[in-house]
N, C-alpha and C positions, 0 to 999 in steps of 0.2 A: 703737563699740558693743560691749558685752560681753554674750555670750549663754551661758547655762548650759543644756545639753541632757541629757536622760536617755532611754535606750532600754532597756526591760525587757519587751518584748512576747513574748519567746520564752524559750528555755533560757539564752540569754546575757544579759549585763547590761553596759551601758557608760554612763559619765558623761563629758562633754566640756565644755571651756571654750574659747570662741572670742572673739577680739577683733579687730574690723575685718577680718573675712574670713580670719583666720589661726587655726588650731587651736593653742592654747597648751598644753593638757594634755588627755589622754584616758586613762581607765582602762577596760579591757575584760576581762571575765571570762566564760569559757564553762565554768562549773563546776556546771551544773545549776540548779535553781530555788531559789536562795538569796537572791532579791531582797529579801525582807522583812528579812533579817538584816543585809545590808551596804549597801543603797542609801542610807540616811540617813547612816551614818558615812562612806561614800565621798564623798557630796556635800559634807559638812562638810570632809573632808580636802582635796578639790580646791580649795575656796575658801581654806582656811587656808594651803595651800602657796603661794598667790599673794597672800597678805595681803589677801584680799578678804572682804567680808561680803555677805550677801544683798542689802542695799540698794545695793551697787555694781553689781549686775547690771541691765542695761537691758531684757532680754527673756529669758523662759524658754521652753524648747521640749521637745517630747516626741513619742513615738510613741503613738498612741491605739489601736493594734491594727489588724487582728485578730491573735490569738495566744493566749498564756496568760492566762486570766482573772485569776489571782493577780498575775502580773507587771504587767499593765495597770493593775489597781487600785492597786498600790503606787506606780507612777510617777505616776498621776493624783493620788493623795493628796499626794505630796511636792511636785509642781509647783504644784498648785492652792493649797496652803498657802503656799508661797513667793510666788506671784503675788498672792495676796490680802493677805498681810501687808505686802508691799512696794508694792502697788498698781502692778504692772508687767504688761505684756501677755504673752500666751502664744501661741506658734506651734505648731500641732498638725498632724501628718501621719500618714497611715495607713502601715502597715508595708510594703505593696506599693509605694507611691510612693517610700518611702525606698530600698528595694532597687533600684528602677529608676534612681533618681538615683545610686546607688552605682556603677553600671556605666554611667557617662555617656560612652559611646562610640557612634560612629555608623559602623558597618561596613556597607558596601553589601551588600545581599543577605542580611544576618543579622538575624533577629528575636529580640529579647531579651524574655522573658516571665517576670515574677515569679510565683511560686506558693508558697503557704505551706500546709503540711499542716494539714488540718482534722479529721483522724482519720476513721474510718468509711469509708475509701477515697474521701475527698473532699479537695478543695483549695480554698483561698481564691484568687480571681483578681480582677483589676480590668478591667472592660470598660466602655467609654463613661463613664469617670469614676465608675463605681459598683463597689463591692466586693461580690462574690457568692460563693456556694459552688456548686461543680459536682463531679460524680463524676469519678473519675480516668479512667473510660472516656470520658466526654464531653470531658475535657481532651485525651486522646490523639486522639480523633476530630477535634476542632477544629483541632489544630495539626499533624496528621500530614502535611498538605500542605507543611509547611515542613521536612520531614525532611532532615537534614544541614545545614540552614541556620537552625537555631533553637538558642538557648541559654536554658536555664531558670535562673532566679535564685531562691534561697530554700530553706528546709529541706525542701521537698518532694523536692528532688534526693536528699537522704540516704535518704528513705523509699522512693522509687520509682526509684532509680538504674538498676537492671537493666532495668526496664520502659521507662524513658525512652530508655536507650541502644539498646534493641532497636527500639522503635517510632518514635522521633524522631531516632535517629542518635547516634553517640558524641559529636558536638560539643555535644549538648544538656546533657551532664553534665561538660563540660570546664573549667568555670569554677573558679578558685582557691577552695578550701573556705571561706576567710575571708570571701569576698564574699557568702556565702549568709546571713550574719547582719547584720541592719540595725544600724547603729552610730550612737552619739550624735554623733560628729564629722560625719557626713553630715547629720544633723538640724540641727546648729548652723549649718552652712554654708547649708543650705536656708532657715533662719530669717532669714538676713541680709536677704533681699528679700521676705520674706513679711509679709503684714498680720497683726498680732497681734490676738487677741481677749481678752476679759476672762475671768478664772478661772471665773466662773459659766456661761460659754457653752462651756467646754471639756468635751466629753463623750467617753466611751470608745466604741470601735467593736469590740464583742465578736464580731459576725458571726452568732452564734447563742446560744441559751440554754445554760447549763451543764448537765452531766449531772444534777446535783441538781435543777435547776429543771424539766428535762424529765420526770424521773421523778416529781416531785411533781405535775406537770400530769396525768400518766397516772393516778396513784393518786387524784387529787382533781379529776376533770373537773368543769367548771362545768355 
């Protein structure tokens, strides 16, 4: 099975090609939000290098967010177009699930917690299989009982590194920086055993309205 995966829910971007459980090629860029400029050319490049065409792909996969509104929209557009034109299934995963899978270790006594910066002193977390937004104060309060036995995964570590280190212990920010970015290769491997859905059922997970939408709602209340 050949799987083409895209991840562009944050500041980084990656495209990966997987065949029968093996990552054949992956390109990863952490160069700011340049998703709309390079995602399509990069997808075309990775296929061309392997002498493949979209019709040769058995399943497409992506991160649906939460994260960057622009990045999520770009990835959704590319994957849904490919899946629709080729009549192939899509495997969709949220960014927090991807981060958790990326650190697939089972260390006794250590709790791994994905957290993505949601701005406004808030973070996206996943509890009981539901993605939600909580304040950074509530996050600290919730996980302080695991002090020195918790590792936070995700870009929230970059934003709140000093706070996490002080309140949750130095171990909480000890993960390799590269593991704080969800990657297309992780998505591709996850998609191997995942049930695919049709392109029209693939929906983004923004987590909240954009600034523009919220400001519009304030200015134009119903």
